[in-house]
C-alpha positions, 0 to 999 in steps of 0.5 A: 207293279205289285200283285195288289195293283195288278189285281186291282187293275184286272178287277177294273177291267172286268168291271168295265165289262159289266154292261156286256154281261148284264146285256147278254143275260137280260130278257128284253121287253116285248114292246120296245120303248126306246126311240129310233136310233140315228143312222150309224154311218159305220154300217154303210161305210163298212158295207160299201167297202166290203162290196168293193172287196167282193167285186175285186175278189170275184175276178181270179188272177187280179193282182189288186186282190192281193191287197184286200182283206182276205190276204191279211186275215182269216176272215174276209168280206163275206163274214163282215157282210153277213154280220152286217146283214144280221145287224141291219135286219134287227134295226129294220125289222126288230122294231116292227116285230116288237110294236106291230107283232110277229105277223106284220114283221113276217109279212115285211120279211116275206116281201124282202125275201121275194126281192132277194130271190128274184134278184138272185135269179135275174143276176144268174140269168144275166151272168149266164148271158155274159158267159155265153156271149163271151164263149161265142165271141172268143170261141173259148169254152173255158169260160163255161167253167168260170162260174160252173154252168156246165149243167145248163148245157148237159141237162138244162131242164133239171138245172133250171129246177135246181136253180129255182130251188137254190139247189144249184148255185154257180160259183160266185153266186152263192152269197144271196142264197145264204142271205135268203136262208138266214133272213128267213130264219131271222124271226126265230133268231130275233125272238131268242135274242130278245129273250136272252142274247146269251142263250141265243149265242149258246144255241147258235154255237151248238148248231154251228159246232154240231153241223161241223162235227156231224158234217151236216149241210144243205144239199147242193148239186155238187155236194153241200152249200159253199156257205153252210147256213148251219155254220154261218148262222153264228155270224148272222146271230152275232149281228142280231145281238149287236143290232139289239144292243144298238137299239137299246143304246147299250155301250160296252165301253172300251176295256184296255185289256180286251182291246189289247188282246184283240189287237194281239190276235189280229197281229198274230193271225196276220203274221200267220196268214202272210208268212209261212211258219218257218219264215218268222223265226219264232219257235213258240209261234211255229209250235203253236201253229203245229199244235192247234192245226189252224184251218181256214175252212170257209164252208163250215166257218172255221173257228179261226175265222170266228176268232178273227172276226170278233177281234176285228169287230172289237178293234174297229169299234174301239178306234172308230166311233160313229162320229169319226171325221173319216166317215164324212170324207168324200170317200166315206160318203161314196162308200156309204151310198154304196152300202145303203143300196147294197143289194143293187150294188152287189148284184151289179158288181157280180155281173161286172166281175164276170165281165171284168174277168173275161176282159182281163183273160182276153188281154193276158192280164196286162197290169194296166188293163187290170187297173182299168177294169177295177177302176171302171167297175168301182166307178160304176158301182159308186155311180149306181150308189150315188144315183140310187141315193139321189133318186130315193131323196127325190121320191122322198121329197115328192112324197113329203110335198103331197097334200094330205087328204082333208075331211073338209074336201068332202062334198056336203049335203044341204 
């Protein structure tokens, strides 16, 4: 292929990205005139799968966790979960803000934030009850350190105040507080994205890198938040931008050059994650790893985690469309029901993972018990998603059957 043909091919690839550049620089209209998009099953299915991964990964020592996303990539279920949170918030509240105003949108957001806050406190109390019961039954005080609830034994009053103010976050119970803070910031992020997605992303990157450089984090009893909201807002903002694109029906196409680069990033990072540098026998890759000093800091969201997340999003969207038959299989429908009721499934999974860890510890991590615990937990979570979907359908059908009030039913005066 001569240079002219290569330049022409490169130009065509860049031209395919024009909708992306145009959308990033567009100032969105104040009133949304686009009709409500149909529900994208990919959101619910992926979120359901991430809930399964989170349940499995929250049981340390579980050999099945070796086959989840976190062992083959630098980003894991947490990044995808937060990204989908921003996307879903845009689809749920963006139209409300555009059509009914910021005040109405903030009221709806406030109700959701209260639900999340109460759910976090309830899960915390239930998990503490499970741990205290396990310590009493097994006489093993090490379970107290399992989720780091020692402060409740040494200083219960101050610990309770810290829990209520989100300053104290036990281990494995720190995702909901992050979600609460990011959702509270959604109106500001959304208004900035509506004005200019490019500007919103630039500001988000500056906040992310500024928090990393100056080591800024929200206060926590034992240091800073495990998920620093000032860093993780970047993932949430990416989700908001994606949700805005979906609401306005913007398609980025599928430029082959970008897809090829994204696939290469996924493959290289997967090899780096799985194998030690010397095992690969690739001098250029080993030199590159030593030069860039790839880190995997989860608290402040290491750049390599962002790069992997962007690559996996692009590849997924390139190869899995909203009409992919895989989404409507039995497994796809089960995951979709779980993802549609993510709060209830996540809270239940958090409790089941602590209980499962206790059971596996008491049975010396026998493989059959690990399989039984994981299978039972996933079955219960799937059953919960199916029940809530059925219940929602029943309530919706009953509401639809209720007769509307009619003016002719009012008594007349003769």
